[in-house]
Chimera marker file (.cmm) of the C-alpha trace (Angstrom):
<marker_set name="trace">
<marker id="1" x="122.169" y="80.330" z="114.492" r="1" g="1" b="0" radius="0.5"/>
<marker id="2" x="122.532" y="81.546" z="117.730" r="1" g="1" b="0" radius="0.5"/>
<marker id="3" x="121.371" y="84.600" z="119.297" r="1" g="1" b="0" radius="0.5"/>
<marker id="4" x="124.885" y="85.183" z="119.854" r="1" g="1" b="0" radius="0.5"/>
<marker id="5" x="126.016" y="84.339" z="116.148" r="1" g="1" b="0" radius="0.5"/>
<marker id="6" x="123.297" y="86.651" z="115.023" r="1" g="1" b="0" radius="0.5"/>
<marker id="7" x="124.122" y="89.634" z="117.281" r="1" g="1" b="0" radius="0.5"/>
<marker id="8" x="128.118" y="89.174" z="116.220" r="1" g="1" b="0" radius="0.5"/>
<marker id="9" x="126.426" y="89.209" z="112.318" r="1" g="1" b="0" radius="0.5"/>
<marker id="10" x="124.401" y="92.162" z="113.073" r="1" g="1" b="0" radius="0.5"/>
<marker id="11" x="127.097" y="94.054" z="114.454" r="1" g="1" b="0" radius="0.5"/>
<marker id="12" x="129.516" y="93.297" z="111.698" r="1" g="1" b="0" radius="0.5"/>
<marker id="13" x="127.315" y="94.353" z="109.255" r="1" g="1" b="0" radius="0.5"/>
<marker id="14" x="126.339" y="97.617" z="110.638" r="1" g="1" b="0" radius="0.5"/>
<marker id="15" x="129.772" y="98.517" z="110.924" r="1" g="1" b="0" radius="0.5"/>
<marker id="16" x="130.158" y="97.655" z="107.162" r="1" g="1" b="0" radius="0.5"/>
<marker id="17" x="127.705" y="99.580" z="106.198" r="1" g="1" b="0" radius="0.5"/>
<marker id="18" x="128.864" y="102.769" z="108.205" r="1" g="1" b="0" radius="0.5"/>
<marker id="19" x="132.109" y="102.307" z="106.317" r="1" g="1" b="0" radius="0.5"/>
<marker id="20" x="130.764" y="102.299" z="103.042" r="1" g="1" b="0" radius="0.5"/>
<marker id="21" x="128.401" y="105.035" z="103.540" r="1" g="1" b="0" radius="0.5"/>
<marker id="22" x="131.213" y="106.999" z="105.600" r="1" g="1" b="0" radius="0.5"/>
<marker id="23" x="128.908" y="108.107" z="108.456" r="1" g="1" b="0" radius="0.5"/>
<marker id="24" x="126.439" y="106.058" z="110.564" r="1" g="1" b="0" radius="0.5"/>
<marker id="25" x="123.697" y="104.686" z="108.533" r="1" g="1" b="0" radius="0.5"/>
<marker id="26" x="121.775" y="103.117" z="111.736" r="1" g="1" b="0" radius="0.5"/>
<marker id="27" x="122.439" y="104.036" z="114.866" r="1" g="1" b="0" radius="0.5"/>
<marker id="28" x="120.150" y="101.860" z="116.844" r="1" g="1" b="0" radius="0.5"/>
<marker id="29" x="119.555" y="98.045" z="116.287" r="1" g="1" b="0" radius="0.5"/>
<marker id="30" x="117.885" y="95.652" z="118.167" r="1" g="1" b="0" radius="0.5"/>
<marker id="31" x="116.908" y="91.795" z="117.640" r="1" g="1" b="0" radius="0.5"/>
<marker id="32" x="113.456" y="91.340" z="118.884" r="1" g="1" b="0" radius="0.5"/>
<marker id="33" x="111.101" y="88.164" z="119.612" r="1" g="1" b="0" radius="0.5"/>
<marker id="34" x="107.550" y="88.992" z="118.585" r="1" g="1" b="0" radius="0.5"/>
<marker id="35" x="105.633" y="86.016" z="119.109" r="1" g="1" b="0" radius="0.5"/>
<marker id="36" x="102.627" y="85.958" z="120.802" r="1" g="1" b="0" radius="0.5"/>
<marker id="37" x="101.972" y="90.042" z="119.668" r="1" g="1" b="0" radius="0.5"/>
<marker id="38" x="104.177" y="90.834" z="122.222" r="1" g="1" b="0" radius="0.5"/>
<marker id="39" x="107.967" y="92.936" z="122.065" r="1" g="1" b="0" radius="0.5"/>
<marker id="40" x="110.723" y="91.610" z="123.760" r="1" g="1" b="0" radius="0.5"/>
<marker id="41" x="114.368" y="93.145" z="122.754" r="1" g="1" b="0" radius="0.5"/>
<marker id="42" x="116.669" y="90.104" z="123.409" r="1" g="1" b="0" radius="0.5"/>
<marker id="43" x="119.751" y="92.232" z="122.198" r="1" g="1" b="0" radius="0.5"/>
<marker id="44" x="120.427" y="95.988" z="121.753" r="1" g="1" b="0" radius="0.5"/>
<marker id="45" x="122.939" y="98.398" z="120.572" r="1" g="1" b="0" radius="0.5"/>
<marker id="46" x="122.166" y="102.254" z="120.516" r="1" g="1" b="0" radius="0.5"/>
<marker id="47" x="121.853" y="105.842" z="122.600" r="1" g="1" b="0" radius="0.5"/>
<marker id="48" x="118.200" y="104.867" z="124.222" r="1" g="1" b="0" radius="0.5"/>
<marker id="49" x="118.213" y="101.477" z="125.885" r="1" g="1" b="0" radius="0.5"/>
<marker id="50" x="115.812" y="102.196" z="128.458" r="1" g="1" b="0" radius="0.5"/>
<marker id="51" x="113.080" y="104.041" z="126.136" r="1" g="1" b="0" radius="0.5"/>
<marker id="52" x="113.428" y="101.760" z="123.354" r="1" g="1" b="0" radius="0.5"/>
<marker id="53" x="111.287" y="98.937" z="125.008" r="1" g="1" b="0" radius="0.5"/>
<marker id="54" x="109.058" y="101.453" z="126.400" r="1" g="1" b="0" radius="0.5"/>
<marker id="55" x="108.785" y="103.453" z="123.178" r="1" g="1" b="0" radius="0.5"/>
<marker id="56" x="108.323" y="100.021" z="120.712" r="1" g="1" b="0" radius="0.5"/>
<marker id="57" x="104.908" y="100.609" z="119.771" r="1" g="1" b="0" radius="0.5"/>
<marker id="58" x="104.882" y="104.051" z="119.006" r="1" g="1" b="0" radius="0.5"/>
<marker id="59" x="108.174" y="104.017" z="117.279" r="1" g="1" b="0" radius="0.5"/>
<marker id="60" x="107.216" y="100.761" z="115.194" r="1" g="1" b="0" radius="0.5"/>
<marker id="61" x="103.782" y="102.253" z="113.868" r="1" g="1" b="0" radius="0.5"/>
<marker id="62" x="105.024" y="103.389" z="110.377" r="1" g="1" b="0" radius="0.5"/>
<marker id="63" x="106.877" y="99.952" z="109.968" r="1" g="1" b="0" radius="0.5"/>
<marker id="64" x="103.839" y="98.082" z="110.549" r="1" g="1" b="0" radius="0.5"/>
<marker id="65" x="102.025" y="99.817" z="108.412" r="1" g="1" b="0" radius="0.5"/>
<marker id="66" x="104.016" y="99.871" z="105.585" r="1" g="1" b="0" radius="0.5"/>
<marker id="67" x="104.438" y="95.995" z="106.383" r="1" g="1" b="0" radius="0.5"/>
<marker id="68" x="100.401" y="95.781" z="106.699" r="1" g="1" b="0" radius="0.5"/>
<marker id="69" x="100.020" y="97.142" z="103.286" r="1" g="1" b="0" radius="0.5"/>
<marker id="70" x="102.239" y="94.976" z="101.564" r="1" g="1" b="0" radius="0.5"/>
<marker id="71" x="99.892" y="92.180" z="102.558" r="1" g="1" b="0" radius="0.5"/>
<marker id="72" x="102.738" y="89.177" z="102.803" r="1" g="1" b="0" radius="0.5"/>
<marker id="73" x="104.393" y="87.047" z="105.181" r="1" g="1" b="0" radius="0.5"/>
<marker id="74" x="107.527" y="87.347" z="105.933" r="1" g="1" b="0" radius="0.5"/>
<marker id="75" x="110.235" y="84.853" z="105.981" r="1" g="1" b="0" radius="0.5"/>
<marker id="76" x="114.116" y="84.806" z="107.626" r="1" g="1" b="0" radius="0.5"/>
<marker id="77" x="116.166" y="86.799" z="105.518" r="1" g="1" b="0" radius="0.5"/>
<marker id="78" x="112.872" y="89.224" z="104.040" r="1" g="1" b="0" radius="0.5"/>
<marker id="79" x="113.243" y="92.938" z="105.064" r="1" g="1" b="0" radius="0.5"/>
<marker id="80" x="111.067" y="96.229" z="104.807" r="1" g="1" b="0" radius="0.5"/>
<marker id="81" x="112.125" y="100.020" z="104.733" r="1" g="1" b="0" radius="0.5"/>
<marker id="82" x="109.876" y="102.570" z="105.553" r="1" g="1" b="0" radius="0.5"/>
<marker id="83" x="109.988" y="105.947" z="104.358" r="1" g="1" b="0" radius="0.5"/>
<marker id="84" x="107.901" y="107.378" z="107.003" r="1" g="1" b="0" radius="0.5"/>
<marker id="85" x="109.771" y="106.490" z="109.883" r="1" g="1" b="0" radius="0.5"/>
<marker id="86" x="110.964" y="109.717" z="111.106" r="1" g="1" b="0" radius="0.5"/>
<marker id="87" x="113.239" y="110.397" z="114.427" r="1" g="1" b="0" radius="0.5"/>
<marker id="88" x="112.765" y="107.469" z="116.373" r="1" g="1" b="0" radius="0.5"/>
<marker id="89" x="110.234" y="106.066" z="114.261" r="1" g="1" b="0" radius="0.5"/>
<marker id="90" x="111.827" y="102.621" z="112.768" r="1" g="1" b="0" radius="0.5"/>
<marker id="91" x="113.391" y="102.999" z="109.721" r="1" g="1" b="0" radius="0.5"/>
<marker id="92" x="113.774" y="99.085" z="108.676" r="1" g="1" b="0" radius="0.5"/>
<marker id="93" x="113.374" y="95.563" z="110.066" r="1" g="1" b="0" radius="0.5"/>
<marker id="94" x="114.476" y="92.001" z="108.662" r="1" g="1" b="0" radius="0.5"/>
<marker id="95" x="112.746" y="88.494" z="109.453" r="1" g="1" b="0" radius="0.5"/>
<marker id="96" x="115.458" y="86.780" z="111.154" r="1" g="1" b="0" radius="0.5"/>
<marker id="97" x="113.589" y="83.444" z="112.266" r="1" g="1" b="0" radius="0.5"/>
<marker id="98" x="110.307" y="82.301" z="113.049" r="1" g="1" b="0" radius="0.5"/>
<marker id="99" x="108.835" y="85.302" z="115.490" r="1" g="1" b="0" radius="0.5"/>
<marker id="100" x="112.701" y="87.139" z="115.913" r="1" g="1" b="0" radius="0.5"/>
<marker id="101" x="113.297" y="90.092" z="113.509" r="1" g="1" b="0" radius="0.5"/>
<marker id="102" x="116.008" y="92.972" z="113.805" r="1" g="1" b="0" radius="0.5"/>
<marker id="103" x="115.327" y="96.101" z="113.828" r="1" g="1" b="0" radius="0.5"/>
<marker id="104" x="117.123" y="99.058" z="112.503" r="1" g="1" b="0" radius="0.5"/>
<marker id="105" x="116.813" y="102.762" z="113.309" r="1" g="1" b="0" radius="0.5"/>
<marker id="106" x="118.294" y="105.940" z="112.666" r="1" g="1" b="0" radius="0.5"/>
<marker id="107" x="117.135" y="108.646" z="115.731" r="1" g="1" b="0" radius="0.5"/>
<marker id="108" x="118.413" y="111.464" z="113.324" r="1" g="1" b="0" radius="0.5"/>
<marker id="109" x="117.576" y="110.902" z="109.625" r="1" g="1" b="0" radius="0.5"/>
<marker id="110" x="114.919" y="109.265" z="108.159" r="1" g="1" b="0" radius="0.5"/>
<marker id="111" x="114.685" y="106.346" z="105.620" r="1" g="1" b="0" radius="0.5"/>
<marker id="112" x="114.522" y="109.244" z="102.899" r="1" g="1" b="0" radius="0.5"/>
<marker id="113" x="117.452" y="111.138" z="104.679" r="1" g="1" b="0" radius="0.5"/>
<marker id="114" x="119.409" y="108.447" z="104.623" r="1" g="1" b="0" radius="0.5"/>
<marker id="115" x="118.759" y="107.330" z="100.654" r="1" g="1" b="0" radius="0.5"/>
<marker id="116" x="119.416" y="110.596" z="99.382" r="1" g="1" b="0" radius="0.5"/>
<marker id="117" x="123.151" y="109.798" z="100.021" r="1" g="1" b="0" radius="0.5"/>
<marker id="118" x="124.779" y="108.146" z="97.073" r="1" g="1" b="0" radius="0.5"/>
<marker id="119" x="126.860" y="105.994" z="99.362" r="1" g="1" b="0" radius="0.5"/>
<marker id="120" x="123.693" y="104.439" z="100.090" r="1" g="1" b="0" radius="0.5"/>
<marker id="121" x="123.409" y="101.873" z="97.230" r="1" g="1" b="0" radius="0.5"/>
<marker id="122" x="126.725" y="100.710" z="98.275" r="1" g="1" b="0" radius="0.5"/>
<marker id="123" x="125.585" y="100.373" z="101.928" r="1" g="1" b="0" radius="0.5"/>
<marker id="124" x="122.874" y="98.259" z="100.847" r="1" g="1" b="0" radius="0.5"/>
<marker id="125" x="125.569" y="95.332" z="99.571" r="1" g="1" b="0" radius="0.5"/>
<marker id="126" x="126.598" y="94.016" z="103.386" r="1" g="1" b="0" radius="0.5"/>
<marker id="127" x="122.580" y="94.418" z="104.408" r="1" g="1" b="0" radius="0.5"/>
<marker id="128" x="121.429" y="92.252" z="101.360" r="1" g="1" b="0" radius="0.5"/>
<marker id="129" x="124.513" y="89.635" z="102.715" r="1" g="1" b="0" radius="0.5"/>
<marker id="130" x="123.141" y="90.113" z="106.147" r="1" g="1" b="0" radius="0.5"/>
<marker id="131" x="119.718" y="88.939" z="104.641" r="1" g="1" b="0" radius="0.5"/>
<marker id="132" x="121.179" y="85.912" z="102.947" r="1" g="1" b="0" radius="0.5"/>
<marker id="133" x="122.750" y="84.828" z="106.049" r="1" g="1" b="0" radius="0.5"/>
<marker id="134" x="119.579" y="84.246" z="107.891" r="1" g="1" b="0" radius="0.5"/>
<marker id="135" x="118.206" y="83.160" z="105.146" r="1" g="1" b="0" radius="0.5"/>
<marker id="136" x="120.097" y="80.198" z="105.033" r="1" g="1" b="0" radius="0.5"/>
<marker id="137" x="120.667" y="80.329" z="108.475" r="1" g="1" b="0" radius="0.5"/>
<marker id="138" x="117.841" y="81.234" z="110.560" r="1" g="1" b="0" radius="0.5"/>
<marker id="139" x="117.727" y="82.662" z="113.813" r="1" g="1" b="0" radius="0.5"/>
<marker id="140" x="116.377" y="80.253" z="116.396" r="1" g="1" b="0" radius="0.5"/>
<marker id="141" x="116.058" y="81.055" z="120.491" r="1" g="1" b="0" radius="0.5"/>
<marker id="142" x="115.280" y="78.182" z="122.988" r="1" g="1" b="0" radius="0.5"/>
<link id1="1" id2="2" r="1" g="1" b="0" radius="0.2"/>
<link id1="2" id2="3" r="1" g="1" b="0" radius="0.2"/>
<link id1="3" id2="4" r="1" g="1" b="0" radius="0.2"/>
<link id1="4" id2="5" r="1" g="1" b="0" radius="0.2"/>
<link id1="5" id2="6" r="1" g="1" b="0" radius="0.2"/>
<link id1="6" id2="7" r="1" g="1" b="0" radius="0.2"/>
<link id1="7" id2="8" r="1" g="1" b="0" radius="0.2"/>
<link id1="8" id2="9" r="1" g="1" b="0" radius="0.2"/>
<link id1="9" id2="10" r="1" g="1" b="0" radius="0.2"/>
<link id1="10" id2="11" r="1" g="1" b="0" radius="0.2"/>
<link id1="11" id2="12" r="1" g="1" b="0" radius="0.2"/>
<link id1="12" id2="13" r="1" g="1" b="0" radius="0.2"/>
<link id1="13" id2="14" r="1" g="1" b="0" radius="0.2"/>
<link id1="14" id2="15" r="1" g="1" b="0" radius="0.2"/>
<link id1="15" id2="16" r="1" g="1" b="0" radius="0.2"/>
<link id1="16" id2="17" r="1" g="1" b="0" radius="0.2"/>
<link id1="17" id2="18" r="1" g="1" b="0" radius="0.2"/>
<link id1="18" id2="19" r="1" g="1" b="0" radius="0.2"/>
<link id1="19" id2="20" r="1" g="1" b="0" radius="0.2"/>
<link id1="20" id2="21" r="1" g="1" b="0" radius="0.2"/>
<link id1="21" id2="22" r="1" g="1" b="0" radius="0.2"/>
<link id1="22" id2="23" r="1" g="1" b="0" radius="0.2"/>
<link id1="23" id2="24" r="1" g="1" b="0" radius="0.2"/>
<link id1="24" id2="25" r="1" g="1" b="0" radius="0.2"/>
<link id1="25" id2="26" r="1" g="1" b="0" radius="0.2"/>
<link id1="26" id2="27" r="1" g="1" b="0" radius="0.2"/>
<link id1="27" id2="28" r="1" g="1" b="0" radius="0.2"/>
<link id1="28" id2="29" r="1" g="1" b="0" radius="0.2"/>
<link id1="29" id2="30" r="1" g="1" b="0" radius="0.2"/>
<link id1="30" id2="31" r="1" g="1" b="0" radius="0.2"/>
<link id1="31" id2="32" r="1" g="1" b="0" radius="0.2"/>
<link id1="32" id2="33" r="1" g="1" b="0" radius="0.2"/>
<link id1="33" id2="34" r="1" g="1" b="0" radius="0.2"/>
<link id1="34" id2="35" r="1" g="1" b="0" radius="0.2"/>
<link id1="35" id2="36" r="1" g="1" b="0" radius="0.2"/>
<link id1="36" id2="37" r="1" g="1" b="0" radius="0.2"/>
<link id1="37" id2="38" r="1" g="1" b="0" radius="0.2"/>
<link id1="38" id2="39" r="1" g="1" b="0" radius="0.2"/>
<link id1="39" id2="40" r="1" g="1" b="0" radius="0.2"/>
<link id1="40" id2="41" r="1" g="1" b="0" radius="0.2"/>
<link id1="41" id2="42" r="1" g="1" b="0" radius="0.2"/>
<link id1="42" id2="43" r="1" g="1" b="0" radius="0.2"/>
<link id1="43" id2="44" r="1" g="1" b="0" radius="0.2"/>
<link id1="44" id2="45" r="1" g="1" b="0" radius="0.2"/>
<link id1="45" id2="46" r="1" g="1" b="0" radius="0.2"/>
<link id1="46" id2="47" r="1" g="1" b="0" radius="0.2"/>
<link id1="47" id2="48" r="1" g="1" b="0" radius="0.2"/>
<link id1="48" id2="49" r="1" g="1" b="0" radius="0.2"/>
<link id1="49" id2="50" r="1" g="1" b="0" radius="0.2"/>
<link id1="50" id2="51" r="1" g="1" b="0" radius="0.2"/>
<link id1="51" id2="52" r="1" g="1" b="0" radius="0.2"/>
<link id1="52" id2="53" r="1" g="1" b="0" radius="0.2"/>
<link id1="53" id2="54" r="1" g="1" b="0" radius="0.2"/>
<link id1="54" id2="55" r="1" g="1" b="0" radius="0.2"/>
<link id1="55" id2="56" r="1" g="1" b="0" radius="0.2"/>
<link id1="56" id2="57" r="1" g="1" b="0" radius="0.2"/>
<link id1="57" id2="58" r="1" g="1" b="0" radius="0.2"/>
<link id1="58" id2="59" r="1" g="1" b="0" radius="0.2"/>
<link id1="59" id2="60" r="1" g="1" b="0" radius="0.2"/>
<link id1="60" id2="61" r="1" g="1" b="0" radius="0.2"/>
<link id1="61" id2="62" r="1" g="1" b="0" radius="0.2"/>
<link id1="62" id2="63" r="1" g="1" b="0" radius="0.2"/>
<link id1="63" id2="64" r="1" g="1" b="0" radius="0.2"/>
<link id1="64" id2="65" r="1" g="1" b="0" radius="0.2"/>
<link id1="65" id2="66" r="1" g="1" b="0" radius="0.2"/>
<link id1="66" id2="67" r="1" g="1" b="0" radius="0.2"/>
<link id1="67" id2="68" r="1" g="1" b="0" radius="0.2"/>
<link id1="68" id2="69" r="1" g="1" b="0" radius="0.2"/>
<link id1="69" id2="70" r="1" g="1" b="0" radius="0.2"/>
<link id1="70" id2="71" r="1" g="1" b="0" radius="0.2"/>
<link id1="71" id2="72" r="1" g="1" b="0" radius="0.2"/>
<link id1="72" id2="73" r="1" g="1" b="0" radius="0.2"/>
<link id1="73" id2="74" r="1" g="1" b="0" radius="0.2"/>
<link id1="74" id2="75" r="1" g="1" b="0" radius="0.2"/>
<link id1="75" id2="76" r="1" g="1" b="0" radius="0.2"/>
<link id1="76" id2="77" r="1" g="1" b="0" radius="0.2"/>
<link id1="77" id2="78" r="1" g="1" b="0" radius="0.2"/>
<link id1="78" id2="79" r="1" g="1" b="0" radius="0.2"/>
<link id1="79" id2="80" r="1" g="1" b="0" radius="0.2"/>
<link id1="80" id2="81" r="1" g="1" b="0" radius="0.2"/>
<link id1="81" id2="82" r="1" g="1" b="0" radius="0.2"/>
<link id1="82" id2="83" r="1" g="1" b="0" radius="0.2"/>
<link id1="83" id2="84" r="1" g="1" b="0" radius="0.2"/>
<link id1="84" id2="85" r="1" g="1" b="0" radius="0.2"/>
<link id1="85" id2="86" r="1" g="1" b="0" radius="0.2"/>
<link id1="86" id2="87" r="1" g="1" b="0" radius="0.2"/>
<link id1="87" id2="88" r="1" g="1" b="0" radius="0.2"/>
<link id1="88" id2="89" r="1" g="1" b="0" radius="0.2"/>
<link id1="89" id2="90" r="1" g="1" b="0" radius="0.2"/>
<link id1="90" id2="91" r="1" g="1" b="0" radius="0.2"/>
<link id1="91" id2="92" r="1" g="1" b="0" radius="0.2"/>
<link id1="92" id2="93" r="1" g="1" b="0" radius="0.2"/>
<link id1="93" id2="94" r="1" g="1" b="0" radius="0.2"/>
<link id1="94" id2="95" r="1" g="1" b="0" radius="0.2"/>
<link id1="95" id2="96" r="1" g="1" b="0" radius="0.2"/>
<link id1="96" id2="97" r="1" g="1" b="0" radius="0.2"/>
<link id1="97" id2="98" r="1" g="1" b="0" radius="0.2"/>
<link id1="98" id2="99" r="1" g="1" b="0" radius="0.2"/>
<link id1="99" id2="100" r="1" g="1" b="0" radius="0.2"/>
<link id1="100" id2="101" r="1" g="1" b="0" radius="0.2"/>
<link id1="101" id2="102" r="1" g="1" b="0" radius="0.2"/>
<link id1="102" id2="103" r="1" g="1" b="0" radius="0.2"/>
<link id1="103" id2="104" r="1" g="1" b="0" radius="0.2"/>
<link id1="104" id2="105" r="1" g="1" b="0" radius="0.2"/>
<link id1="105" id2="106" r="1" g="1" b="0" radius="0.2"/>
<link id1="106" id2="107" r="1" g="1" b="0" radius="0.2"/>
<link id1="107" id2="108" r="1" g="1" b="0" radius="0.2"/>
<link id1="108" id2="109" r="1" g="1" b="0" radius="0.2"/>
<link id1="109" id2="110" r="1" g="1" b="0" radius="0.2"/>
<link id1="110" id2="111" r="1" g="1" b="0" radius="0.2"/>
<link id1="111" id2="112" r="1" g="1" b="0" radius="0.2"/>
<link id1="112" id2="113" r="1" g="1" b="0" radius="0.2"/>
<link id1="113" id2="114" r="1" g="1" b="0" radius="0.2"/>
<link id1="114" id2="115" r="1" g="1" b="0" radius="0.2"/>
<link id1="115" id2="116" r="1" g="1" b="0" radius="0.2"/>
<link id1="116" id2="117" r="1" g="1" b="0" radius="0.2"/>
<link id1="117" id2="118" r="1" g="1" b="0" radius="0.2"/>
<link id1="118" id2="119" r="1" g="1" b="0" radius="0.2"/>
<link id1="119" id2="120" r="1" g="1" b="0" radius="0.2"/>
<link id1="120" id2="121" r="1" g="1" b="0" radius="0.2"/>
<link id1="121" id2="122" r="1" g="1" b="0" radius="0.2"/>
<link id1="122" id2="123" r="1" g="1" b="0" radius="0.2"/>
<link id1="123" id2="124" r="1" g="1" b="0" radius="0.2"/>
<link id1="124" id2="125" r="1" g="1" b="0" radius="0.2"/>
<link id1="125" id2="126" r="1" g="1" b="0" radius="0.2"/>
<link id1="126" id2="127" r="1" g="1" b="0" radius="0.2"/>
<link id1="127" id2="128" r="1" g="1" b="0" radius="0.2"/>
<link id1="128" id2="129" r="1" g="1" b="0" radius="0.2"/>
<link id1="129" id2="130" r="1" g="1" b="0" radius="0.2"/>
<link id1="130" id2="131" r="1" g="1" b="0" radius="0.2"/>
<link id1="131" id2="132" r="1" g="1" b="0" radius="0.2"/>
<link id1="132" id2="133" r="1" g="1" b="0" radius="0.2"/>
<link id1="133" id2="134" r="1" g="1" b="0" radius="0.2"/>
<link id1="134" id2="135" r="1" g="1" b="0" radius="0.2"/>
<link id1="135" id2="136" r="1" g="1" b="0" radius="0.2"/>
<link id1="136" id2="137" r="1" g="1" b="0" radius="0.2"/>
<link id1="137" id2="138" r="1" g="1" b="0" radius="0.2"/>
<link id1="138" id2="139" r="1" g="1" b="0" radius="0.2"/>
<link id1="139" id2="140" r="1" g="1" b="0" radius="0.2"/>
<link id1="140" id2="141" r="1" g="1" b="0" radius="0.2"/>
<link id1="141" id2="142" r="1" g="1" b="0" radius="0.2"/>
</marker_set>
């Protein structure tokens, strides 16, 4: 899958999640290259375009901790949620391809707050479908 196709799929997924949840689930979405342990934003939608990359190390801390505690490796389509992220701390990530991931964040709510809404279960369906899409056709960039 190309970056353009991936980004379109991500935005469509977010729109469908919001419809099912009846409010915005993640107000910040980014495709990030994490190759060579250096984060580079490839696509971004959200309220803090400039601050996103600058605050990436701090905002990804809780999610990195959750990933490390799991002790597993992640392939395209695999994802993780953090119940520790609050404010600008990231709530979720999904591997899109080798060294490429999707960051999902709600800058006003934590994952704990998002998941309290009973419509969260329904909103997860498009997220799972997006996961399957990347599992079968990973993002690849030159």
